[in-house]
Steps between C-alpha positions, in 0.01 A plus 500: 500500500589400145462138391692354209404164354781300352457173310845399589433553871230241497762229465485190286268233628272732689256553213311189382624296212305256292516132578581281205209328335463120509632298206275535195253226416630248248436631145301294256710296257398337178583145613294176525291429810499128602153356560157659513345726759167374623237760578151426649257786557178450701244767404203356682484732810260746343375599846839633611618608154830321531713283276703219676828422325721192531825462297769236475838615359761253403827579669770621259787527746574529872572823668326838497191536282279799444131462420340787317144624503429671166488879499490626142223437237572562134132582434503783749857585409570559872564349843130442572505170698493560870651245734280641771229257384721197576447356846552175687831412338654167613797324343616140557768286340441133461216520755700695762398861576772762447521865581503771227625853523366794293761699321594824671449701184270311263184408680406259222807271577517225756826325589536139615787260550488172314688215670729256315309209356158672505261407222179717515390835644137535587340847531156585630331843526172678445430780266241722664258717314224741582140489383557813306775326301223281345749220439282242675121505492254215510465522119843607390860430592797686349836307529811712445787255530764781548344580839476130610857368502856538612792402271870459549737783420783427251310385189316661211131442540485335156736226631289397808235237406185517710217240531206684633173372644191689602214401733177687440165534686242249376312606190761744360659424164857625426606682186859561408748470210688228706464144380328267741690185605212353702200588710307338790278608796529877427881471466656591165862408422675688220779384280841628612611829352774749582451744787506772233208342309305410819506857628378611163205262509227598747205276583141623532238265643128575476163350587324652202702469186497445125785416264491575132759399244562803281744358240446254213701179476848529364611804705612520865183485717362812657228440763269761654453408867212690654453500879222689666357570845150424358403247234286762321804713414634220274301632209741551210334505159594364166585862401736539801683175409518596134668826588748327732580248225561792259725659769725185496513502123590868483765467770673199342497680159665802663756336738561167334474145636447476881770410745268282714408137482145598592348806656226556759319836511379470865210746535353566844152655487488653845459837666724386780805571282578839345495484123855423378728235378826314554708360211666163467658312217240233482203665676344831578322604814215716384289634792180649364173623645230241575279651233766496226300270276146585626526876452729581210401868496680558827837351391638761265816546711556130550478374143874476431610338827509145360684626189752687720586188708512277189743729322720482811568138421717630220585842636618472861519128560669362188677823399603679820717809575851383584520716814163368630567130457664348810614143575285471819215670679734665752731686259392865451354603169559810298214654310655735235311340208144479635400739220562198275382225733185672617467801272515306174278223642237760588533645150437154343219437740317808370574406136413129527174572689403701196620254243319214666177689555527513880449871452348683215715754309332791675535344843867453429540867393327603821734280704800646326362849575503407872864389470596819320318723752684333790831554329411861414409579868809349660659816625752296696688446177655840561722343763459121460553340156334193354838328541500564867130390531626160396648475853161552663428136594838483681400755762129568455359141503260475789498877561234750403581836359318819583563689187526248217532758216789667679671196655428284197441129548536222237457752220675250268155355439305799345817685386635173363189475278563843364872436456449180297220673303761757409757234406240331278422830334861573427552152346193546279602854407855425416411182297218667307262280692666178378621402844354530854556397858342166391827425322713586811273288725536193271879544473548567869280231654510219234839382599624173655270274292237476774760458778373535854842620623498872593664718237628828653550833332658841556412855390755477225341178365160665488643786294692254270178305439313820410782608276481178298137582425558871414841669531483792741662638807286297733736530791489883482121508442418258788734683739337830403167353604614310808687796636246768392361761733215595265217307334672449168416138519156601380644602163421144375131579499552772243717276288209252509270771376321568834518741791380516859217746561265573784119537476225554757353155443664180644538193287347175619846373579572805717168463674572136569838596643326733739258227611792254550685759712191609692543863417409787273831578317550866453879470464508688174300798615522589872750224583289281740359148513217491752288221640122522503525600871731790429826328603801632299684190379750673259603859455722618219832656595478878463161465331215743567377312811856473629535873466181538706656295779325167436700177548428127491301399808290814514124470519290744295187610690339742257524647149382857448304488823316171445584157653749308286386260233693371201251655253520835679879503479497410128238777442718754679802404291294509174396860586841617615546723195235735641471416872739421785541162668467568869544203733509417869709207600631325811870429545702432821183535712428854379251643252638712219345721227672540167442609146653275237673717244375335183322670225458230232244224473488117528798339323509138395760339278437380149697431184434710192614449139744759363341609178713430187743255680556133442293285738756247610334415827198335336740282309679398819173397675357305202522117505796377299635188336869565542637167382 
């Protein structure tokens, strides 16, 4: 029997149709907010790792009101705040409990009804953390305001005044860029600031601490706030402080007067946090290893972190991409210009670490070699451009990737370094070395006469600013690099008088990177990074090991018939020109045998001078007195 399916025969109304969505949440408006929001955070329950929050919001009008829990963070460029950590939410109005209803679409929005004549809305909840979050320990508490409040929809964050108070465990001292209004019995009250400023001003409180003023009188104060798990890690030397002071001098000469009233470099010396930082206008969160000051030889890959976050006060916080800036923490961001926001900041971090003596010239060359090698090996560029990689935080934040060189992830950092190195080289080349990216930086960031009001910019404005330094088709050039499917971004090295080469001996910086990652890094030979136990952490897409069938997660049992060791694997790779690399490995519960089709030797990245060329790179890295 034949069966004929007819769309018309189904009849209207039989197939499902979408229900209409609820009315959208009130959009933020640039209008005044009457009164001041009161926020009290109790951070004393270290045992249960929870923050207790109490807020009082002055009523603006009767009727429906939506309270928003923040979702987006400008420092992560993504929706990285989870409302899942919020619990125990109770709302009352003038002392009478009221029901709230979560929005059917936006889980960060809570609706209440405010009766006529009401005066104050009281909100209470807890923010729950895990021990692995390391936000609350007996010796250190990390207060991120954007995770510890609700705010009313309908206003720009900069228009909502907030008076925040913080209760800390006994014996902990708080550090922040916020100005203190008063303190008593482990309670600190801060002077009212806008919601925008508050959520850009974290508080760190520690039991073991030291504070050092880094600036002379007559300039906006910069403080180094050191917090450690152990008192013995607070061991900065006069040389350390001298280099940090030189960093401030070199940065201000480069970027112009600061856009902060004062600045706190908040440095945690703890192995509970992964090394990394978060930028703010008037402070930087610099999470460094506990031995950062006590074992300088092990810090080669961390030496520009403080510089990076400090530069962000100008690039990222004061000057910000127009499509990334949003009026509240619940409006989605767009990340098309992270190659400027993060890429140029990473570039200046490398340069300023050299100019201030944080790194030696050779250490900086070796770090740039690592950047160049990463860019050179990113085979994913064949399908995914640097421009598209700018979108990575929007969908990759909080998610791991199996094949980073193929999927690409946040490549605007290393590739951004190479891109801005190329820009600097072109400026120098076309101006007969009379101009450089120093001139662009001063012109682009030294605007607003020290204003703290965010100044946004577009792609076209970046090109215009470059063109005023040296006339050139900057739009065409930048688009050719941002949309490239090859590694032409490395051309800047040659313009600088250098090139990327590979040798069989690793630099100290490369070796330190291996130690920090807990692997031997054979990316540039057989395409593997392997732990000391033989666990494959990273495999290069379509590299020799990939061709042999090895993938991340495999466990190498033996090399050329002998039990795996890191030294044995490196020896096998070193001898691969004359002998095969035969391995046994476990994957998916089975044992496999394979020969890795590689016939070279060990390969580690370095920079090498191009004979007869102008060495512009050394000039870029040398300390300068620009103005």
